[in-house]
N, C-alpha and C positions, 0 to 999 in steps of 0.2 A: 852270944846275944848281940854283940856289937855288929857282928857280920849280918846276922838276921835282921837287926833293926835297920841297918843301912839298906839292905835288900828290900825290905818292906816300904821304906821311905821312897826309894827310887821307883818302885812299882806303883806306889800311890801317886807319885809325881807324874809318872807316865800315864796313868789313868786319867789324871786331871787334864793333862795336855791333850790326850785323845778325846776327852769330852769337849774341850774347847774347840778342837778341830772339827768335830761333828757339828757343833753349833755354827761355825763359819760356813761349813759345807752346805748345811741346810739353808743358810741365808742366801748363799750364791744360787742354789737351785731354785729357791722361792722367788728370786729376783729375775728369773728368766735366763739363767746361765745356760751355756751350751757345753759341748764336749771339751772345748778348750778350757773352760772354767773348771770342769771336773778334773781334767788332767793337772791343772794348776793346783787344785786342792790336794790331790794325791801327792804331788811333789812336795807340798808343804808338810804333809803328814810324814813323809820319809825324812825330811829335814828335821822335824821335831823329834822323831824317834831316834835319830842318830846324833842328836845334839844334847849337850848337857847343860847349856846356859840359855835360860828363857829370854833374858833381856837382849842379848846379842842376836838370838834367833828371831825374836820379834822384829827387831830393827831390820834384819835382812829380809824377812818376809814382807814387811811394809814397803820397803824400797822396791822389792821385786814386783809387788802388787801394783804400786803406783806406776812403775815403768810399763807394766803390761796394760794397765788401764789407758795410759796415754797412747800406746801403740794401737789399741783397739779404737779409740776415739779418732785418731788420725786416719786409720783405715776406713772407718765409717764415713768420715768427711770426704775422702777421696772417692769412695763408692757413690756417695750422694752427689758429688760434683759432676755435671755433664761434660763430656770431652770437648764439645765445640758448640757453636751458636745454634746449629740445627738441633742437636740433642737437647740443648737447654729449652728451645721452643717446644720440642716434643714432650719434655717433662712438664713444662707449664701447661701445655694443652691437656696432657693426661690428668694433671691435678685439677684443672678447671672442669674437665669432663667428669671426673669423679665427684667433684663438688656439685656439678649440675645434676648428675644422676641421683645424688643423695638428697639434694635440697630443692633445686629449681623445679623439677617435674613432680613434686609431691602434690597430692590432691588438695592439700590445704593452701597451696600457693595461688594467689589470684592470677587469672589470665587477662582480664580486662582492667587496665590500669589508668588509661587516659582517653580523652575524646579524640576520635579519628573519623575522617571523612572517607567515603568511597573513592577509588582512584579516578572514576569518571565524573565525579561531582564537579560543580561549577568552580569550586575553589582549588581543585587538584588536577583538573584535566590538562592544564598547560604546564604542570610541574612533572608530569609523567613522561616517560619515553614511549613513543608510539611506533617504534621500529617494527615490531611484529605486525601491527595493523597496517603499516605502510607496505610491508611485504605482501600481506594478504590482498591489499588493493592492487598491487602490481600483478599478482597472479590472476585475480579476477579480471583485471583490465585486459591482460593478454588473452585469457580464455574467451571473454566476450567478444573482443575485436577479431580474434581468429575465426570465430563462428560467423561474424558479420562479413568478413572478407570472403570466406568460402561461399556463404549465401549470395553475396553480391556477384561473385564470378559465375556461380551456377545460374543466376537469373539474367545477368546482362552480358556475360562473356568477358573477354579481355579487351578493355576499352583503350588501353595505352598503345600509342603508336609512336613511331620515330619523329613524327611531326612536333611532338611536345618539345624535343630537344633541338631538332634541326629540320628545316624544311626548305623547299626551293624558294619560298618567299623571303627567307632570311638572307639569301644571297643579295637581295635588293637593298639590304640595310647597310651596305658598305659605306654610304655617306656618314652614317652614325659612327662607324668605326673610325673613319678619318677624322671626324669631329672630335672624338674622344682622345685621339692621339695629339691633335693640334691644341688641346686645352693646356698642354704643358708650356705653351708659349706665354700664357698669362702669368704664371709664377716667375718666369724668367724676366718678364717686363717689370714686375713688382720688385725683383732683386735689383734691376738696373736703376730704378727710382731711388731705392735706399742707398745704393752706391753713390749716386749723385748727391743725395742728402748728406752722406757722411763726409763728402768732400766740400760740403757747403756751397755747392754751385746752384742750388735751387732753394727757394724759401719754403716755409711751412705751408702757406696757402697753395703753392704750386704742387707740393708733395701731396697734399690732401686731394687736390683736383685730379692729379694723375692716378692716384690709387682708386678714386671713385670711378673714373673712366674704365680702368682695368677690371674692376669688380663687376661693373654693369655689363661690359662686353662679354665677360666670362660666363655670366648667367643667361644673357640674351642669345648668344650665339647657338648653343645647343637647342634652345627652345625653337628658334627659327628653323634649324635643320630638321628637327623632328616633325614640326608642323608642315614643312614643305615636302616631306617624304611619307609614303604610305608604308610605314614601318610596322613591325610587330610590337605588341605591347611590351614584351619582355626586353627587347632591344632598347626601346624608348625609355623604359623604367631604369635600366642599367645606366644609360647615358645621363639621365637626369640626376640619379643618385651620385654619380661621379662628379658631375658639374656642381652639385650642391656642396659636396665635401670639399672640393677645391675652393669654392667661394668662401666657405667658413674658414678655411686655412688662410686665405688671402686677407680676410678681415683681421684675423688674429696676428698675422705677420705684420701688417701695417700698424695696428693699434699698439702691439708690444714694442715694435721698433720706435714708434713715436714716444712712448713712455720712457724707454731706455735713453733715447736721445735727450729728452727733457731733463731726466735725472743727471745725465752726464754734463749737460750745460749748467745745471745748478751747482754741481761740484766744482766746475771750472770757475764759476763766479764766487766761490768760497762760501756758499750758503750751507747751513747745517741741516742735514736731513733728519726727519723724525727718528726716534729710537726704534720704532716698529718697521722702519723702511731701510733695508740695507741693499747695497748693490752686489747681489750674488753674481750677476753676470754683467760685466761692463759692456758698454755699447760698442759693438763691432759688427760689420756687415761681412758675413762669410758665406760664400756659395756652398761650401760643404754643409754648414749647419742648415741652410735653406733647403738644400736637396734632401738631407736626412729628414727634415720636418715634413716634406711633402710625401714621403713614403712611410713615415712612422704612423702607428695607429693612435694618433691623437689629433685634436683640433686646436690645441693651445700651443702657440709658439714660444720657445725659449731657446737661447743659444746652445744649451747642453741639457742632456737628459740622463737619468740613472740608466746604466747599461749593465747587462749581464756579461759574464766573462767569456762565454762560448755558446755555440749553437749545438743543441742536442738533435742530431740528425735522425736518430732512431725515433725520438719522441715526435718530431715533425712528421715522419712517415706514418706513424700510428694515427696522428690527428688527421692527416689527409685521407686515410682510409675511412675514418669516422665521418669526415665531411662528405665523401662520396656516398656512403651508406645513407646518411640522414637526408642528403639532397635527393637521392632516389626515392626514399620513403615519402618525402614531401611531394615530389612529382606524382607518385602513385596515388596518394590521397586526393590530390587535386583532380587528376584525370579520372580516377575510378569512382570517386564519391561526389566531389563538389561540382564538377562539370555537369553530370546528369541532373543534379538537384536544381541548379540554376537554369538549365535548359527547360526543365519542366515547371518553372515558376513564372510568375507574372510580376509586374512592377509593384513594389510594396505599397505605393500610395495610389494605386489604381485598381479597380475591380473589387473583389471580395477581400476585405481586410482580415477576416478570420483565416482565410486560406493563405494570405501573405504572412501572417504571424506564424502559421504552421510551417511554412517553408523556411522562415527565419530560424525557428527552433531546430528544425531538421538540419539546417546548414551549420548550426552553432557547434555541434560536436566535431565534425571534421575540420571546421575552421580553427577550433582550439588546438587540435593536433598540428595543423599546418603552422599556426602562429608559434607554438612551442618549438617545433622543429626549426623554424626560421630563426628564432632567438638563439637556439643552441648552435646552429650552423654559423651564424654571423658573429654574434657577440662573444661566444665562447671559443668555437673552433677556429674560425677564420682570423679573428683579431689576435688570438694567441699564437696562431701559426705565423702571422705577419710579424708580431712582436718578437717571436723567437728568431726569425730569419734576420731581422735587423738589430737583434740584441737589445730590444727596448725593455727596460726594467719595470716600469709602473704598469701593471696589468689589471688594474681595477676598472674593468670595462662595464661592470654592473654590480649592483648590490642585491640584497634579498628583497627584490621588488614583489615577489609572490606573497610576502608577509605584510604588504602595505595595508595600513589601517585606514588611510585616506587616499584620495586621488592625488593630492599634493605630494604625499610621501611616495607614491608610485612614480611620479614624474621625476622625483629627485634620485630614485634608485634604478630606474629602468635603463637609461642610456647615459652612462657616466661621461663619456667624451662630450656629448652635446650639453649635458647639464653643466659641466665645468666651463664650457665655452660660454653658455648663456650667463652664468654667474659672473664670469670674469669680464666679458665684453658688452653685456647688456644690462644686467641687474645692478651691479655696483656703480657703473658709470651713471646710470639714471639716478641712483641714490645720491651720488656726489654732486649732481647737478640740481639737487633740491627737490626731486620728485618723491612722492610717498612710496611706501613699500607696495601698496596695492596697485598703484599706477605702474611701477616697475614690473610687477608680476604680469599685469595685463599686456604690457608691451612685449614681454617675453613670449607669452602665449600667442600674441598676434603674429610675431615673426615666425614662430613654429608652425602656425596654421597656414601661413603663406607658402612655406616650403613644402608642407605636406600636400597642399593643393597642386603645386607645381609638379611634384614627383608623380602624382597620379593622374591629374587632369591632362597634362601635356601628352603623355603616351596614349591616353584615350582619345585625344583630339576633341575633347568635349569639356567645357568649363561649366560645371553645374554647382561648384562650390560645396559639394557634399563633405569633402575632407576638411575644408576650411571651417564649415559649421560644426563638424564633429570635434575638432580641436578646441574651438572657442566655447563649445558646450562644456568643456572640462572646467572652466572657471566657476560657473554656478554649481557644478557637480562637486567641485573641490570644497566649496563652502558648505554644501549639504552634508558631505561625508565627515567634514571636520566637526560640524554641529552634532551629528549622530554619535561620533566617537566621544565627544565631551559629555553629551547628555546621557548616553547609555553606559559610559564607563567600561566599555568592553571593546576588545580588539576585533571580535568576530563580526560585529555588525558592519563596520566600515569595510572590512576585508570582503565580506560577502557582497556588499553593494558594488565594490570595485570589480569583482569577478563577473557579476551579472551584467553590469553596464558595458564592460569591455568585451567579454567573450560570448555572452549569450545574446545580447541585444545589439550593441554598437557595431562591432566589426562585421557580423553576418549581414546586417542591414546595409552597410556601406558596400559590401561585395555585391549584393543584389542590385543596388542602385546603379553602380558603375557598370555592371554587366549589361543591364537593360539599356543604359545609355549607349554603351559600345555597340550592342546589337541594333539599336535604332539608327545609329550613324551608318552602319553597314547597309541597312535596308534603304536608307536615303541615297547612298551612293549607287546601289544596284538598281 
């Protein structure tokens, strides 16, 4: 009995243990267990069957289970952790994509959430990028002008000849070439005056008188040479532009040297200079600085300039190729398009005004092309080439004048070397002498008008003051465009007025006027 009782008890105990094992195994399976969990449960069953002590067995099973759970959690965390930054981004993108697919694109999610304007509306049109439309305009422009070029050549033939670049008449312009070379004597004379001033051998009134004589002779000498010779217009225009540039440089050299000399004298007397006035460049007369200033692409003198470390020869060669290409394009437009138009025109202020207006509009398109080519060739290509060769650092020769909202803004951004010269040597000196701002601006436009007239009227051998009137007309036009800009609160109105007056009406009108004056002069001589 004892033996049988013990046997029954052990069997009953084993049955109870097996029942509890089945319960644990069912819980593991219901909780989403895998093959590893089933294997673990089987191992537990074997341990229970081969063990006689429930307490020690349960402790061992619990410790083993906790250890296995920790290993599984650690493995899951390692599997969940991305190996690098890229994998982490991929996981996040995948989670966001899954969330977007599940929630964002559901039919119940609103599509229209806030007030929006169309991209071409008045409030958004200048906030958008128009690069694609710009490319379209370039493609259309090339296509249309290619057709016009082919049509023009088929109708009139090839009108360009070597006389545009060089002719036998140009050989008679050697006095102009000699005059251009001799203009270098005037800066040398100005340097000698400053050298005497540095040694205090001449007084300030004498210095002023000598500089005035040098500047007057420098501008009158080429005028007399051109008027005494039957030179071509292109040769006379080149000489006058060189003479005007040298004159502006001489004014800056004399004015800046006088100012540096005055500041140096004040320091010698022990006077205290204002805080906003510092002597960055002490007063010294150096032939090297003077010679560099005469070849540098600037009109404002200072003893030293920001310099670049080296000359990029390959870059210079590429820019020279561009210069040749665009100069040839400019000559092609002038000879193939503009010359026939002006030949078949009449004086704008004589005869049929409607016909004259039609000729002006027809001339406006090739005139715009020539003007833009001239700007690109001179202000961008040539001045940058010259700056690179002499290692001149400050190359702000122009700003975004094409976005000018007023005429006044255009003149501030169009020609930066001249603008800086006028501000430094005309505008602020007038303000310091008690003049109003409007009077200073009027004097600046007056000086600009005089030099524009000299550069065009002298080579034409005809003083009709068309260029002078055109520049002085900018003063009331500047007032009108400023008023329109403030009144309309829009940048487009002033910009369109600027483009119309300069490119559609003003410049073609001046071309026709000077051409007919030139032709009338030749008829009178013949």
